[in-house]
Every structure is written in structure tokens, then in C-alpha cells.
DRENDO-1510 file (C-alpha; in Angstrom, 1 decimal, always signed):
<recs>
REC; n; res; u; v; w
REC; 1; MET; +170.8; +117.2; +140.6 .
REC; 2; ARG; +172.4; +120.6; +140.4 .
REC; 3; PHE; +175.2; +119.0; +138.4 .
REC; 4; ASN; +173.0; +117.0; +136.1 .
REC; 5; GLU; +171.1; +120.7; +135.5 .
REC; 6; LEU; +174.3; +122.0; +134.6 .
REC; 7; ILE; +175.6; +119.3; +132.2 .
REC; 8; ALA; +172.4; +119.1; +130.3 .
REC; 9; GLY; +171.4; +122.6; +130.3 .
REC; 10; VAL; +167.9; +122.0; +131.3 .
REC; 11; ARG; +166.2; +123.2; +134.8 .
REC; 12; GLY; +162.9; +121.3; +134.9 .
REC; 13; ASP; +160.8; +118.1; +135.3 .
REC; 14; VAL; +160.5; +117.5; +131.9 .
REC; 15; ALA; +162.4; +118.4; +129.0 .
REC; 16; VAL; +161.7; +117.5; +125.0 .
REC; 17; LYS; +164.7; +118.3; +123.1 .
REC; 18; VAL; +164.4; +118.9; +119.5 .
REC; 19; PHE; +167.2; +118.5; +117.2 .
REC; 20; GLY; +167.6; +119.1; +113.7 .
REC; 21; ASP; +169.1; +121.5; +110.8 .
REC; 22; ASP; +166.4; +123.9; +109.8 .
REC; 23; PHE; +165.9; +126.2; +112.5 .
REC; 24; ALA; +162.2; +127.4; +111.4 .
REC; 25; ALA; +161.1; +124.0; +111.3 .
REC; 26; MET; +162.7; +122.9; +114.7 .
REC; 27; ASN; +160.9; +126.1; +116.0 .
REC; 28; ALA; +157.7; +125.3; +114.6 .
REC; 29; THR; +158.0; +121.6; +115.9 .
REC; 30; ALA; +158.7; +122.9; +119.4 .
REC; 31; GLU; +155.9; +125.2; +119.6 .
REC; 32; SER; +153.4; +122.3; +118.4 .
REC; 33; ILE; +155.1; +120.1; +121.4 .
REC; 34; ALA; +154.6; +122.8; +123.8 .
REC; 35; ASP; +150.7; +123.2; +122.9 .
REC; 36; ILE; +150.4; +119.3; +123.2 .
REC; 37; LEU; +152.1; +119.7; +126.6 .
REC; 38; ARG; +149.9; +122.2; +127.6 .
REC; 39; ARG; +146.8; +120.1; +127.0 .
REC; 40; THR; +148.8; +117.2; +129.1 .
REC; 41; PRO; +147.3; +116.9; +132.6 .
REC; 42; GLY; +149.8; +117.5; +135.2 .
REC; 43; ALA; +152.3; +119.4; +133.2 .
REC; 44; ALA; +152.6; +123.3; +134.4 .
REC; 45; ASP; +154.9; +126.0; +133.3 .
REC; 46; VAL; +155.3; +124.8; +129.8 .
REC; 47; LYS; +157.7; +127.2; +128.1 .
REC; 48; VAL; +159.8; +126.8; +124.6 .
REC; 49; GLU; +163.7; +128.1; +124.5 .
REC; 50; GLN; +163.8; +131.5; +123.5 .
REC; 51; THR; +165.7; +131.1; +120.0 .
REC; 52; SER; +164.8; +134.2; +118.2 .
REC; 53; GLY; +164.0; +137.9; +118.5 .
REC; 54; LEU; +167.2; +139.5; +118.1 .
REC; 55; PRO; +167.2; +142.5; +115.7 .
REC; 56; MET; +169.7; +142.1; +112.8 .
REC; 57; LEU; +170.1; +144.5; +109.9 .
REC; 58; ASP; +169.3; +142.6; +106.8 .
REC; 59; ILE; +170.8; +143.9; +103.5 .
REC; 60; ARG; +169.8; +141.9; +100.5 .
REC; 61; VAL; +171.0; +142.7; +96.9 .
REC; 62; ASN; +168.5; +143.3; +94.1 .
REC; 63; ARG; +170.4; +141.4; +91.2 .
REC; 64; ASP; +167.8; +142.8; +88.5 .
REC; 65; ALA; +168.6; +146.3; +89.7 .
REC; 66; MET; +172.5; +145.6; +89.7 .
REC; 67; ALA; +172.1; +144.3; +86.2 .
REC; 68; ARG; +170.3; +147.5; +84.7 .
REC; 69; LEU; +172.8; +149.6; +86.2 .
REC; 70; GLY; +175.8; +147.6; +85.8 .
REC; 71; VAL; +176.8; +147.1; +89.2 .
REC; 72; SER; +178.7; +144.0; +90.5 .
REC; 73; ALA; +177.8; +142.1; +93.9 .
REC; 74; GLN; +181.4; +143.2; +94.9 .
REC; 75; ASP; +180.9; +146.6; +94.9 .
REC; 76; VAL; +177.6; +146.4; +96.9 .
REC; 77; GLN; +179.7; +144.2; +99.6 .
REC; 78; ASP; +182.7; +146.4; +99.8 .
REC; 79; THR; +180.6; +149.5; +100.5 .
REC; 80; VAL; +178.6; +148.0; +102.9 .
REC; 81; THR; +181.8; +146.3; +104.8 .
REC; 82; ALA; +183.6; +150.0; +104.7 .
REC; 83; THR; +180.7; +151.7; +106.0 .
REC; 84; LEU; +179.2; +149.1; +108.7 .
REC; 85; GLY; +182.5; +147.0; +109.5 .
REC; 86; GLY; +185.0; +149.7; +108.9 .
REC; 87; ARG; +187.9; +149.5; +106.6 .
REC; 88; GLN; +191.7; +149.9; +107.3 .
REC; 89; ALA; +192.8; +153.4; +105.6 .
REC; 90; GLY; +196.3; +154.0; +107.2 .
REC; 91; MET; +198.4; +153.4; +110.3 .
REC; 92; ILE; +199.7; +156.2; +112.9 .
REC; 93; PHE; +203.0; +155.7; +114.3 .
REC; 94; GLU; +203.8; +156.8; +117.9 .
REC; 95; GLY; +207.4; +155.9; +118.5 .
REC; 96; ASP; +207.7; +152.2; +118.5 .
REC; 97; ARG; +204.1; +151.8; +118.8 .
REC; 98; ARG; +201.7; +151.7; +115.6 .
REC; 99; PHE; +197.7; +151.7; +115.6 .
REC; 100; PRO; +195.5; +151.0; +112.5 .
REC; 101; VAL; +193.1; +153.6; +111.1 .
REC; 102; VAL; +189.7; +152.5; +110.7 .
REC; 103; ILE; +187.3; +154.5; +108.7 .
REC; 104; ARG; +183.3; +153.8; +109.1 .
REC; 105; LEU; +180.0; +155.3; +109.7 .
REC; 106; SER; +179.3; +156.5; +113.3 .
REC; 107; GLU; +176.9; +154.5; +115.6 .
REC; 108; ALA; +174.0; +156.7; +114.9 .
REC; 109; GLN; +174.5; +156.7; +111.3 .
REC; 110; ARG; +174.7; +153.0; +111.1 .
REC; 111; ALA; +171.3; +152.8; +112.8 .
REC; 112; ASP; +169.5; +154.9; +110.3 .
REC; 113; LEU; +168.0; +153.3; +107.2 .
REC; 114; ALA; +167.5; +156.2; +105.1 .
REC; 115; MET; +171.4; +157.6; +105.7 .
REC; 116; LEU; +172.2; +153.7; +104.7 .
REC; 117; GLY; +170.4; +154.0; +101.8 .
REC; 118; GLN; +171.9; +157.0; +100.3 .
REC; 119; LEU; +175.5; +155.2; +100.6 .
REC; 120; GLN; +177.1; +155.7; +97.2 .
REC; 121; VAL; +178.1; +152.3; +95.3 .
REC; 122; PRO; +180.6; +152.7; +92.2 .
REC; 123; ALA; +179.0; +152.0; +89.0 .
REC; 124; PRO; +180.9; +151.9; +85.6 .
REC; 125; GLY; +181.8; +155.0; +83.9 .
REC; 126; GLY; +182.9; +156.7; +87.3 .
REC; 127; ARG; +179.4; +157.0; +88.4 .
REC; 128; PHE; +177.7; +156.6; +91.8 .
REC; 129; VAL; +174.4; +155.2; +92.8 .
REC; 130; PRO; +172.6; +154.9; +96.0 .
REC; 131; LEU; +172.6; +151.9; +98.0 .
REC; 132; ALA; +169.0; +151.9; +98.2 .
REC; 133; SER; +168.7; +151.6; +94.5 .
REC; 134; VAL; +170.5; +148.2; +94.1 .
REC; 135; ALA; +169.6; +146.3; +97.5 .
REC; 136; ASP; +166.5; +146.1; +99.9 .
REC; 137; ILE; +167.6; +147.2; +103.5 .
REC; 138; ARG; +165.5; +146.6; +106.5 .
REC; 139; VAL; +165.7; +145.0; +110.0 .
REC; 140; THR; +164.4; +141.6; +110.4 .
REC; 141; GLU; +164.3; +139.4; +113.6 .
REC; 142; GLY; +167.3; +137.1; +113.5 .
REC; 143; PRO; +168.4; +133.9; +116.1 .
REC; 144; ASN; +168.8; +135.0; +119.4 .
REC; 145; GLN; +171.0; +132.0; +120.3 .
REC; 146; ILE; +171.7; +128.6; +118.7 .
REC; 147; SER; +172.1; +125.9; +121.2 .
REC; 148; ARG; +174.1; +122.8; +120.5 .
REC; 149; GLU; +174.3; +119.5; +122.1 .
REC; 150; ASN; +176.8; +116.8; +120.7 .
REC; 151; GLY; +177.3; +119.1; +117.4 .
REC; 152; LYS; +173.6; +119.2; +116.6 .
REC; 153; ARG; +171.3; +122.2; +116.8 .
REC; 154; ARG; +168.8; +122.0; +119.8 .
REC; 155; VAL; +165.6; +123.8; +120.8 .
REC; 156; VAL; +164.3; +122.5; +124.3 .
REC; 157; VAL; +160.8; +122.6; +125.6 .
REC; 158; GLN; +160.6; +122.4; +129.3 .
REC; 159; ALA; +157.7; +121.7; +131.7 .
REC; 160; ASN; +157.1; +121.1; +135.5 .
REC; 161; VAL; +155.0; +118.5; +137.0 .
REC; 162; ARG; +152.2; +119.4; +139.5 .
REC; 163; GLY; +149.7; +117.0; +141.1 .
REC; 164; ARG; +150.8; +113.8; +139.0 .
REC; 165; ASP; +154.0; +111.6; +138.7 .
REC; 166; VAL; +156.4; +112.6; +136.1 .
REC; 167; ALA; +156.4; +109.2; +134.4 .
REC; 168; GLY; +152.5; +109.4; +134.0 .
REC; 169; VAL; +152.9; +112.7; +132.4 .
REC; 170; VAL; +155.6; +112.2; +130.1 .
REC; 171; GLY; +153.9; +108.6; +129.1 .
REC; 172; ASP; +150.6; +110.9; +128.2 .
REC; 173; ALA; +152.7; +113.4; +126.5 .
REC; 174; GLN; +154.8; +110.9; +124.1 .
REC; 175; ALA; +151.4; +109.3; +123.2 .
REC; 176; ALA; +150.2; +112.6; +122.2 .
REC; 177; ILE; +153.2; +113.4; +120.3 .
REC; 178; ALA; +153.7; +110.3; +118.5 .
REC; 179; LYS; +150.1; +110.9; +116.9 .
REC; 180; ASP; +149.9; +114.4; +116.5 .
REC; 181; ILE; +153.4; +115.6; +115.5 .
REC; 182; ARG; +155.3; +114.6; +112.2 .
REC; 183; LEU; +158.9; +115.3; +112.4 .
REC; 184; PRO; +160.8; +117.2; +109.7 .
REC; 185; ALA; +163.0; +115.2; +107.7 .
REC; 186; GLY; +166.5; +115.0; +109.5 .
REC; 187; SER; +165.0; +115.9; +112.9 .
REC; 188; TYR; +164.3; +113.8; +116.2 .
REC; 189; LEU; +163.6; +114.2; +119.7 .
REC; 190; GLU; +165.1; +113.3; +122.9 .
REC; 191; TRP; +163.4; +113.4; +126.5 .
REC; 192; GLY; +165.4; +115.0; +129.3 .
REC; 193; GLY; +165.3; +117.0; +132.5 .
REC; 194; GLN; +164.4; +115.3; +136.0 .
REC; 195; PHE; +162.6; +112.6; +134.1 .
REC; 196; GLU; +166.0; +111.5; +132.2 .
REC; 197; ASN; +167.7; +111.3; +135.7 .
REC; 198; LEU; +164.4; +109.4; +137.1 .
REC; 199; ALA; +165.0; +106.7; +134.2 .
REC; 200; SER; +168.6; +106.5; +134.7 .
REC; 201; ALA; +168.2; +106.0; +138.5 .
REC; 202; ARG; +165.4; +103.6; +138.2 .
REC; 203; GLU; +167.5; +101.3; +136.1 .
REC; 204; ARG; +170.3; +101.5; +138.8 .
REC; 205; LEU; +168.0; +100.7; +141.5 .
REC; 206; GLN; +166.4; +97.6; +139.8 .
REC; 207; LEU; +169.7; +96.1; +140.4 .
REC; 208; VAL; +170.5; +97.9; +143.8 .
REC; 209; VAL; +167.4; +97.1; +145.7 .
REC; 210; PRO; +167.6; +93.5; +144.9 .
REC; 211; ALA; +171.2; +93.2; +146.0 .
REC; 212; CYS; +170.5; +95.2; +148.9 .
REC; 213; PHE; +167.3; +92.6; +150.1 .
REC; 214; ALA; +169.4; +89.7; +149.4 .
REC; 215; LEU; +172.6; +90.9; +151.5 .
REC; 216; ILE; +170.0; +91.6; +154.3 .
REC; 217; LEU; +168.8; +87.7; +154.2 .
REC; 218; LEU; +172.1; +86.8; +154.1 .
REC; 219; LEU; +173.6; +88.5; +157.1 .
REC; 220; LEU; +170.4; +87.4; +158.7 .
REC; 221; TYR; +171.3; +83.9; +158.1 .
REC; 222; GLY; +174.6; +84.5; +159.1 .
REC; 223; VAL; +173.5; +86.0; +162.7 .
REC; 224; LEU; +170.7; +83.8; +163.4 .
REC; 225; GLY; +171.8; +80.4; +161.7 .
REC; 226; SER; +168.4; +79.6; +160.3 .
REC; 227; VAL; +166.8; +80.4; +156.8 .
REC; 228; ARG; +163.5; +80.2; +159.0 .
REC; 229; ASP; +164.3; +82.7; +161.4 .
REC; 230; ALA; +165.9; +84.8; +158.7 .
REC; 231; ALA; +162.6; +84.8; +156.8 .
REC; 232; ILE; +160.7; +85.7; +159.9 .
REC; 233; VAL; +162.9; +88.9; +160.8 .
REC; 234; PHE; +162.6; +89.5; +156.8 .
REC; 235; THR; +158.9; +89.7; +157.0 .
REC; 236; GLY; +159.4; +93.5; +158.5 .
REC; 237; VAL; +160.7; +94.8; +155.5 .
REC; 238; PRO; +157.2; +94.4; +153.4 .
REC; 239; MET; +155.4; +95.6; +156.3 .
REC; 240; ALA; +157.5; +98.7; +156.7 .
REC; 241; LEU; +157.2; +99.5; +152.8 .
REC; 242; VAL; +153.6; +99.2; +153.5 .
REC; 243; GLY; +153.9; +102.3; +156.0 .
REC; 244; GLY; +156.0; +104.0; +153.7 .
REC; 245; VAL; +153.8; +104.1; +150.9 .
REC; 246; LEU; +151.0; +105.0; +152.9 .
REC; 247; ALA; +152.9; +108.0; +154.4 .
REC; 248; LEU; +153.6; +109.1; +151.0 .
REC; 249; PHE; +149.9; +108.6; +150.1 .
REC; 250; VAL; +148.1; +110.8; +152.8 .
REC; 251; ARG; +150.8; +113.4; +151.9 .
REC; 252; GLY; +149.8; +113.4; +148.5 .
REC; 253; MET; +153.5; +112.9; +146.9 .
REC; 254; ASP; +154.8; +110.6; +144.4 .
REC; 255; PHE; +157.3; +108.0; +144.3 .
REC; 256; SER; +161.0; +109.5; +143.7 .
REC; 257; ILE; +164.2; +108.6; +143.8 .
REC; 258; SER; +164.8; +110.2; +147.1 .
REC; 259; ALA; +161.8; +108.0; +148.4 .
REC; 260; ALA; +163.1; +104.9; +147.1 .
REC; 261; VAL; +166.5; +105.6; +149.1 .
REC; 262; GLY; +164.2; +106.2; +152.3 .
REC; 263; PHE; +162.7; +102.6; +151.5 .
REC; 264; ILE; +166.3; +100.9; +151.7 .
REC; 265; ALA; +166.9; +102.6; +154.9 .
REC; 266; LEU; +163.5; +101.8; +156.1 .
REC; 267; SER; +164.5; +98.2; +155.6 .
REC; 268; GLY; +167.4; +98.4; +157.7 .
REC; 269; ILE; +165.3; +99.7; +160.4 .
REC; 270; ALA; +162.8; +97.2; +160.4 .
REC; 271; VAL; +165.3; +94.4; +160.4 .
REC; 272; LEU; +167.1; +95.7; +163.2 .
REC; 273; ASN; +163.9; +96.0; +165.2 .
REC; 274; GLY; +163.2; +92.4; +164.2 .
REC; 275; LEU; +166.6; +91.2; +165.2 .
REC; 276; VAL; +166.2; +92.4; +168.3 .
REC; 277; MET; +163.1; +90.5; +169.2 .
REC; 278; VAL; +164.0; +87.2; +167.8 .
REC; 279; SER; +167.7; +87.5; +169.5 .
REC; 280; SER; +165.5; +87.9; +173.0 .
REC; 281; ILE; +163.2; +84.8; +172.0 .
REC; 282; HIS; +166.3; +82.8; +171.4 .
REC; 283; ASP; +167.6; +83.8; +174.8 .
REC; 284; LEU; +164.4; +82.8; +176.5 .
REC; 285; MET; +164.2; +79.3; +174.6 .
REC; 286; ARG; +168.0; +78.4; +176.0 .
REC; 287; GLY; +166.8; +79.1; +179.3 .
REC; 288; GLY; +164.4; +76.1; +178.8 .
REC; 289; MET; +161.2; +78.4; +178.1 .
REC; 290; ALA; +158.8; +76.9; +175.5 .
REC; 291; ARG; +158.7; +78.5; +172.1 .
REC; 292; ALA; +155.3; +80.1; +172.3 .
REC; 293; ALA; +156.1; +81.3; +175.9 .
REC; 294; ALA; +159.4; +82.5; +174.9 .
REC; 295; ALA; +157.8; +84.5; +171.7 .
REC; 296; ARG; +155.3; +86.2; +174.1 .
REC; 297; MET; +157.8; +86.9; +177.0 .
REC; 298; GLY; +160.2; +88.3; +174.2 .
REC; 299; ALA; +157.8; +90.5; +172.9 .
REC; 300; LEU; +157.0; +92.3; +176.3 .
REC; 301; ARG; +160.8; +92.4; +177.2 .
REC; 302; ARG; +161.7; +94.2; +173.9 .
REC; 303; LEU; +158.4; +96.3; +173.6 .
REC; 304; ARG; +160.5; +99.5; +175.0 .
REC; 305; PRO; +163.4; +99.0; +172.8 .
REC; 306; VAL; +161.6; +98.6; +169.7 .
REC; 307; ILE; +159.7; +101.5; +170.2 .
REC; 308; MET; +162.7; +103.5; +171.0 .
REC; 309; THR; +164.2; +102.5; +168.0 .
REC; 310; ALA; +161.3; +103.4; +165.7 .
REC; 311; LEU; +160.7; +106.7; +167.4 .
REC; 312; VAL; +164.3; +107.7; +167.3 .
REC; 313; ALA; +164.0; +107.1; +163.5 .
REC; 314; SER; +160.9; +108.7; +162.9 .
REC; 315; LEU; +161.2; +112.0; +165.4 .
REC; 316; GLY; +164.7; +112.3; +163.8 .
REC; 317; PHE; +163.1; +113.1; +160.5 .
REC; 318; VAL; +160.4; +115.3; +161.2 .
REC; 319; PRO; +162.0; +118.5; +160.6 .
REC; 320; MET; +163.1; +117.3; +157.2 .
REC; 321; ALA; +159.5; +116.4; +156.3 .
REC; 322; LEU; +158.2; +119.8; +157.3 .
REC; 323; GLY; +161.0; +121.7; +155.8 .
REC; 324; SER; +160.5; +124.2; +152.7 .
REC; 325; GLY; +163.8; +125.6; +152.1 .
REC; 326; ALA; +166.7; +124.8; +149.5 .
REC; 327; GLY; +166.5; +121.1; +149.2 .
REC; 328; ALA; +163.2; +120.5; +150.2 .
REC; 329; GLU; +162.1; +118.5; +147.1 .
REC; 330; VAL; +164.8; +115.9; +148.0 .
REC; 331; GLN; +164.4; +115.7; +151.7 .
REC; 332; LYS; +160.7; +115.6; +152.1 .
REC; 333; PRO; +159.9; +111.9; +150.1 .
REC; 334; LEU; +162.9; +110.3; +152.3 .
REC; 335; ALA; +161.7; +111.8; +155.2 .
REC; 336; THR; +158.1; +110.8; +154.9 .
REC; 337; VAL; +159.0; +107.4; +154.3 .
REC; 338; VAL; +161.3; +107.2; +157.2 .
REC; 339; ILE; +158.5; +108.5; +159.5 .
REC; 340; GLY; +155.8; +106.5; +158.2 .
REC; 341; GLY; +157.5; +103.1; +157.6 .
REC; 342; PRO; +158.4; +102.2; +161.3 .
REC; 343; VAL; +154.9; +102.5; +162.6 .
REC; 344; SER; +153.9; +99.9; +160.6 .
REC; 345; ALA; +156.8; +98.1; +161.0 .
REC; 346; THR; +157.0; +98.4; +164.7 .
REC; 347; LEU; +153.2; +97.2; +164.9 .
REC; 348; LEU; +154.6; +93.8; +162.9 .
REC; 349; THR; +157.5; +93.6; +165.2 .
REC; 350; LEU; +155.3; +93.9; +168.2 .
REC; 351; PHE; +152.3; +91.7; +167.4 .
REC; 352; LEU; +152.7; +89.6; +164.1 .
REC; 353; LEU; +156.7; +88.5; +164.5 .
REC; 354; PRO; +156.2; +86.9; +167.9 .
REC; 355; THR; +152.9; +84.9; +166.4 .
REC; 356; LEU; +154.9; +83.8; +163.1 .
REC; 357; TYR; +157.9; +82.6; +165.7 .
REC; 358; ALA; +155.8; +80.7; +167.9 .
REC; 359; GLN; +154.2; +78.8; +164.7 .
REC; 360; TYR; +157.1; +78.7; +162.6 .
REC; 361; GLY; +160.4; +79.5; +164.6 .
REC; 362; HIS; +163.6; +77.4; +164.6 .
REC; 363; GLU; +164.7; +75.7; +167.9 .
REC; 364; PRO; +168.0; +77.3; +168.8 .
REC; 365; ALA; +170.9; +74.8; +169.4 .
REC; 366; ALA; +171.4; +73.7; +172.9 .
REC; 367; GLY; +174.3; +75.9; +174.5 .
REC; 368; LYS; +174.8; +78.1; +171.4 .
REC; 369; GLN; +175.1; +81.7; +172.2 .
REC; 370; GLU; +174.1; +84.7; +170.8 .
REC; 371; GLU; +175.0; +88.5; +171.4 .
REC; 372; ASP; +172.0; +90.4; +171.9 .
REC; 373; VAL; +171.4; +92.9; +169.7 .
REC; 374; ALA; +171.0; +96.7; +171.3 .
REC; 375; PRO; +168.7; +99.0; +169.9 .
</recs>
């Protein structure tokens, strides 16, 4: 997350990047977008990137006055350059070393607008006229910084999200901006911040999560040798997901990428407990016990191992769930999911899974031995 912030230059949940060529139009558009974000429920800490406010000395030549006095723009520019920027007047030699001699006004004189107005500008006939008579001298606000991204000028509007999910806030803001904001010619918008990372991670998770579940089913089939048994064990996954979702709801947390990672880890815990239970039932059935009786006895035999596995997973994440230091925004959703999920998954493993196996379970082949799965 921190590297993404360094690369994007944005530290916020939501960022609207305004690109264009006209800086004044870009700033006006950014302020309008900021007003919309302030009215959007859930958006907080809205601010526009500070791009102006730097004092600048602005000397603009008056061409009508120069024409009347016969002064050229080059003479005015030379005078301003020499007095403010400095001009080399000679060299000083000290042995083999030499140093340029630069003449210009002192810092105090350069800050005095009245003094600058009295600078003498050469005119035809050997005359001199004051600079104030051929130019307007004033202090104006100039650009404080000009940010660029991919070679284009950029102004960023940032906001954090409180009390709502990021995707919902962005959806409302995008609809309002499309309705109320008319972008100047040559300008366009891009959405960034954590929302950009969420969108890219969501695309990856759409491939990773189904592949993870498919791999779990494949491994279960390889261990149990039955599609029905693998499906029965896999029923622990949706029950575990229900517990994780309820835990997030109770704590008032929204779905995030770290929560998604917690759900993937949670599926492994649920499958492990189910595999422990089914392996015990298979052992009892090979000993000649009926399927229903084996399911009941297997649930009783594996009560402590299943509860121990759930408790170890849940209690181990309690410090992360209660943390408030650096990184807590990433750890708390993951820990909350892993704590809440095993509760519902354990109930399924102890009560629903034996019932499903008693009704639909596969008869293990006689003589085929299975390694028991330790919790």
C-alpha cells in the first residue's frame, strides 16, 4: 500500500485527478469536484492539491507608453535582467583562479517596488526614463507547484471515506460529477487512490478466488476419491464465509482486499476441519459400522480436534483484530474474518456435515486405507 502511494503520489481513499493544459481551468474544475465530494455521504477530509499562492514579481511592459517615449521592449528587458537577475561586469583573477563579477541590486532593493519603479531605462537621445513609466510593477500570486503525470499537468482532489464503502462513495460521486461538471476542452479525469488499488485487486481476485476453490475441490477429490464426499467437505466453505461476513457486519467494517485474503485463508480452515471429520467417519465405516452410526460416532470422536483447530485460528488473530497501531487498517478486516468464520464453520462441521454424510456420503472401498488428518 505504501509503495502504491509513493508511485501514484496520492495518500487517500479516493483521488480524482484532473488533467489538462489550462491551469486556471483545471483548478476551477478541481474546486467544483471538491464541492461535489463534500456533499457526497461518506466522503471526508476533502482537499484540493495546493497549486497556487506563491508570491511572484510581475513586470508587464506598457507598449503604448513605450511607443510614446521611444523605448524598446529590449531596453526594458535588459534593465530588468541586469538589476534583478544580475549581469556579469568583468572577471577577477587570483593566481590561476578567476571569478566572474556580477552586478545587481541588493535583496532589500529588489523587494522594494517603489525602488524598482525608479530604475532608469535608456531612451533615444541619451535620455533615461523610470521603469514605472513604461511598465506595470506588482506582486501577484503564481503557481506554487505544477504536478505532472505521464507528461500531462495534473491537479488532484483527495478524500477519505468514513461510514461507507469506498466503491459506493465513488459510484455516487461519479454520477454527480458526470451530471454537474462540464470539463474544459483538452481536460479529462482519472480516479486513483486506494479505490484504484481496490479496482485492480478486485480484478485479480476474480481469477484467484475461483481458482483457489477449484484447487481445493481437486485436492479433496484426490484425498477422498469421491466427488460426493469432496462436495460434502466443501460445504464448510460457504458456512465459513457466512460467519466472516457476519463478523464484518457486527464490527461495522466494509469488504476490503485484506478481508478477501482472510476469506481465502478461512476456506482452508473450514476444509481442514471437514476433512478431519470425514476421515474419521471413513475409518469407522471400514470397521463395519453403518454409515449413519459412523457419522454420529465420528462427530463425537472429532469434537475436540475440530474445536481446537477453530480456537487456535480464532484466538491467534485476536491481537490483530483489536490492534490500533500502524497497519491496523490492513490487519483488522483480515483478523475479523478469520475469527468469525470458524464459529459458523465449526457448527457446520459438528452438526450439519455428519448429517449430510449420513444421507449422501460415499461408501469407502473395503480395504482401502486413508491416513488420518491431524488438526
